[in-house]
N, C-alpha and C positions, 0 to 999 in steps of 0.2 A: 752133400753138391744140393739139393734141395733145399735145405735147411740154413744152407749160407747166403742163400739166395734170399730167401725171407728174412733173414737177420740182413742184409745191408740194403735191404728195401725199408727197414721200419725206421734204421739208422738214419736212410736218407731223408722217410717222413719226417721224424724227431726234429732232424736239419731243420727242413722245410718251416716245420710248422713255427719252433726257437727264432727262425729268421722272422718270417709273419706279425708274429706276437712282438717281436722289438722293433719293428717296421713301425706297426702301428699305435705303439709307447709312444717312437718318438715323432710321428707325423701329430698326435694329439698335446705334447709338450710342447710343439712347436705351435701348434691352433692355440692352445693356450698363452704362449711366448708372445704371438704375437697380436694377441685379442688384448692383453692386461701391459702388454709395455710396446704400444703405438706411444710414438711422444702425444701428452695434450693437447688439446685443440686450443690455440689462442683464442680469448671470446670478450668481449667489452659488456659489462651488464649495468644495467641501476637498479636501483634497490625499491621499493616499491614504499610508495606510501599513500594513501588518502589526502586529496587535495579536492578545494571546487572547483570547476569549470565552467565555460561557457557551456550552453546547451540552445543549440538553435534550432530549427523546422523549416525544410523546405518544399515550398508548393505550387505547384503551379497558377497562373491567376494568368487573368486580362485585365484592358485598361482601358478607362473610359473618360473622357472630359468631366472636367467638377462640374461645368452646365454645360449638357445639355440641348439647347432649344430648339424648335419647332414654333418657324415664323408662317404666322400666319396672316390675312387681313380680317381685320376687326369688320370690316365693313363691304357692302358686296361692287362691285363696279369692272371699269375694262382699265387692265393695266397700260397707263401710258407709257412709264420707262423704267429701266435697270437699272439701279445708281448704284450700282458693285461689280470688282473683277471674281470670279468665282475664285475661291482659294484665298483670299486677301485677310488681311486685319480689318477688322473693324471696329470702332471704339460704340461706348452705348448713347445712343439718340442720334447715330447716322443713318440716313434716311436709303433704304434698301429698294423700297417699290414705292412708283408714284404711281396712283388711280387717278381716271380722270376727272379733275378737280372741281369742272362748271355744275354741274349738275348738285355739288353741296355747295359750292357758294348761293348758288342759288337760295339753296333753302336756305344758307345761312342769311342774306337777303329777306328771304319771307319772315323769317322767323325775329328779324330788327324789326321792319314793318306791324306785325303783329304784335308787340313788345308796346311799339308807340300807338297804337291804339287799344291798348291796354290802359296805356298811362293816360290816357286822353277817356275814354270810359269812367277811368276814376275817376278824375278832376272832375267831370259831372257829376258823376254821380254823390262825393262831396257837395257839392256848391246845392245838390237840387236836399242832400240831404239836410245843411247848415240852416237853408234858406228855412224849410219847413218846420225846423227847430224851432227858428226865431217864432214864426206864425202858430208854434204850438204854444208858446207861452202866453202871447195875445190871444190866445183859445180861437183860431182864426182857418186853421184848420185841422183836418177831424185825425185822431189820435190811428187810426184806418192809412191814411194817407203816410202819416210821418210813417209807418211801422215800413210800409213799400220801400219807402226811399232807405232807410235804412240799410232793408234786403238788399237793397238795390245796390249798394254803396260797396254792402260786405261779397257781393257777390264782383262785383267791379274788381277788390281789392283779392279774389281769388284767381281771377284771371288773368291780375298783371302778374302772380306769382307762375300760375301754369305760361306764362307766355317768355318770363323770363327761364321757366327752364327749358321750354323750346329752344329759347336763343342758344343756352349754354348745349344742350344738345347738337343741337348742328353745329355748333363750333368744335364739338368733339368726334364730331363723323369728320366735318372736315380736316380734322389735326388727324385722324385715323386715317384716313386716305391717303398719309405718307407712312407707311406701312415704313419704323424705323426699330435696329437691333435694341430689343433691351439689355440687353448684356456686351461685354467686351471680350472677341475670339475671334475664331474665323470660321468664315461661313463659308457654307458649300454650295453646291449645283446647284440653280434653280432648274427647278419642277415646271413651271408654270413659265411661257414666253409673254413678251409684249405685243399687248393688242390681243391677250386672249380676260375672255368675260371671268370672272371668279365671284363664288356666291361664299359672301364673308369665312369666316371664321371652318369652314368644313375643305377647305381649301389648304393642302400644304403648299407652301411658296419656297421655302428653303430654309438650311437650319446656321444655327448657329452655335458654336462650340467653343466654350472655354477653359483653352488649356495652360494655363498660368499655373492651375495644379491637378493634377491626375486621380482619379481613384481605383486605385488599386483591388482591386476583384478576383475574390480566391476560395474554395471551400474547402471544410476541415472536416476529415472525415469521423463519425462520434465514437467510431473502435480507437483511432487515436486520440480520439479526449478523453473517452475512458481511462485509458493505461495511465495516461498526464495524470487524471485527478488520484488517481490511487497511488501514484510514487510521491505525489505531493501529501499524501495524507500519511503518505509513509515515512515525509519527512526527506526524502531522496533529493527534491526535485522543488524547487522556486520560481514563484511564476513573477514576473513582472505585476507593479502595482497596478490595479484593475484589469490585469490581462493586457493593458498597453504595451505591447510588443513593437520595438522599433522592426521597421519593413525596409529591405533591402532589394530593390531590384536587379536582378540578373538577365542581363539581355539575350537573345538568340544567338547570337556569337561568344558568350561567356564571358563577356566583359560587365564589368560592375557601375551602373547606374552612380554618378557620382551624389546624390542626393541621398536621404536617409527620412524614411516617413515613418508614422505613425498609427500603430492600429486604432481607430477610432467606432468599429462598429461589430458589434457579431450578432449575429439573426441568434434569437432564441428559438426558431424551429428548424427541426431537420426535414431535409427534403426525401421525402419519400424514394422516390426514385430513385439518387446517388444514393441516399445515406450520409449526407454531409451538410451541416452549417456554414452557412456564407458569411463571409468575414471580409469587412472595408480596409483598408489604409489609404490616409491621405499625404502627398508625396508632390513637392517643389518640382514646376516644371519652367522655370525663365528660359532656357533657352531655344526651347519646342521641341528638345531629344525624342522626347517621350510623346507619343501618337497615340489617339484612343482606337480599338480595338486590337492593339500588339499582343501576341501572345508573349509573356512572359514567364520566370519561374522568381517567386517570391520569398526569402531567407528571412526569419523571422527573430531576429536576435533578441534576448534582456532576461531571460529566464538561465538560474544555476542550478548546475548537477552535484550535488553536497557530496563529501565524503566519498567519493567516487576513485576505482586503480585506472590510471591511466598509463599507457604504453605505446612507444611508436609505432606507424602502421608495419614498416618493415619487419615489425619484431612478430605480428600473428602470423603465422603458416597457417594450410590448410592441407589434411592428410586423405582427404575423400570422404572423412568422416565425421567433419565438425573442425573447426580452428583450436589451436595451442602455442602455446611459446614453449624454449626451452628454458627449463627453470637450474640456474648452478642449485648445486647441495649436496653436503656430504655422503658417499655410501657408507655402507656399515665397517668397510675399513679404513674412514677417514679420508679416502678418495674422494676432491670433487667432481664430479660430474654431469653430466646433463639429463636430465631429467622431462619429458613431456608433460606439461599443464593443461589438461583442455579447460575451454573458457567459454564462457558467452557473453560476447560483444554486444554494445548498447548500438552510439553512434559517432561517429567522426566527431571530432576537435580539431583547431586547429591552436599549436601549440607554438612560437618560439618560430611563427614561419612553416607551421612543418604539420602535413597530418599525424593523426595518433588516432589510436581506439581508446573508448571509453567501456572497460571493463564492468561488466554487473558481475559474474562471479568465475570463479576457479582459482580467485588467489590470496593468498594472504600477504596482510603487513609487513615486512620486511623484505620478503622471498625477493634474490637477485635474479630477474630475467634480463637474460641475453638477448643482446640488441644488436649486436655486430657479432660477424665469424661463424651463423648459423650452417655457415655450408659449408665449413670443415667439421660440423657434426655429420658423423655416414651411419650413426645409429643409438637410441637410444641408451643413458648409461654409458656414454663412453668420455675418457678422462680430457678435463678442460682446463684448462688455467687463464683467471683472469687476468688481462693488462686496460686497463681504465686509463693508459695513458692517454694525452690528447684526444680524451672522447670527448 
């Protein structure tokens, strides 16, 4: 009876073990069937080819007027009137301030009188010289007296010249008492009020800014410049002639200003505090939309990225450890599957109105990069089917 029980237990145990192995084998077979038997994901691809694409740089910048002129009186005096409205546009030669003109007019009259006196003295000295010259020929006058007459004439000529200069200087001071705009532009606020005494150029009266053209000033880091030079030497990047980039202004609301400027200056010095070199571009401002002091972004166009791989922005994914794309490639059994290809990206470019990544490394020419249907790829190596109709 004891033996029979043992036998039955052994048979029961063997039966359970066999059923367990059978279920395990079935589960493995089902898992394999599920892995290899699911329908391929429908995707769209592009065949990667090398191409030349525009290369642009975007940097923060500030705007300043083409000419920003400090207005100062060249002579001292009391401000009699202000001849402009703050913020208005003035033309070159317009009167901005008028000093009390009376003292300058008196100095002008005095200079005119001195000039007339110098002319009379010259005429008298000339007559005396000529008279003694005639007497000298008759030996009726000493050589000394004649030499003194000649000297008096020459002194009178010099005094007349000095009087003429004094007259011009008095006329100039009178003109300077009318403080005029040296350029056409927008006049700022007054810094000295009517009735105040100003001591010539030491006192700032106002400012005039020419905004018909604007200066775009921005810094370019030495690190980025070195990287660009390296790429130029390698042949992967081409810069515009003489580094005359086109400059496009992007305003604070991300709108793009309608005019295009040109980079016309690059400082050879590097700012020791910021590690950047200062660059400048000029841009037309016919409507006055741009204003001095604005903070903007400048986009530099004109360079070309040579022999570059470009893929749509949506095709580049990030798994937390780096960026990658899915590549449709046959596996060992000849089935088309999606495999991850880690990539190193450079900058964005805009092609046909869409953003795209420039790929620096990780891809080879002719590979089929998946650009649509990535959400249907649940794991690397999943079967895919290319359907580029309507792409």
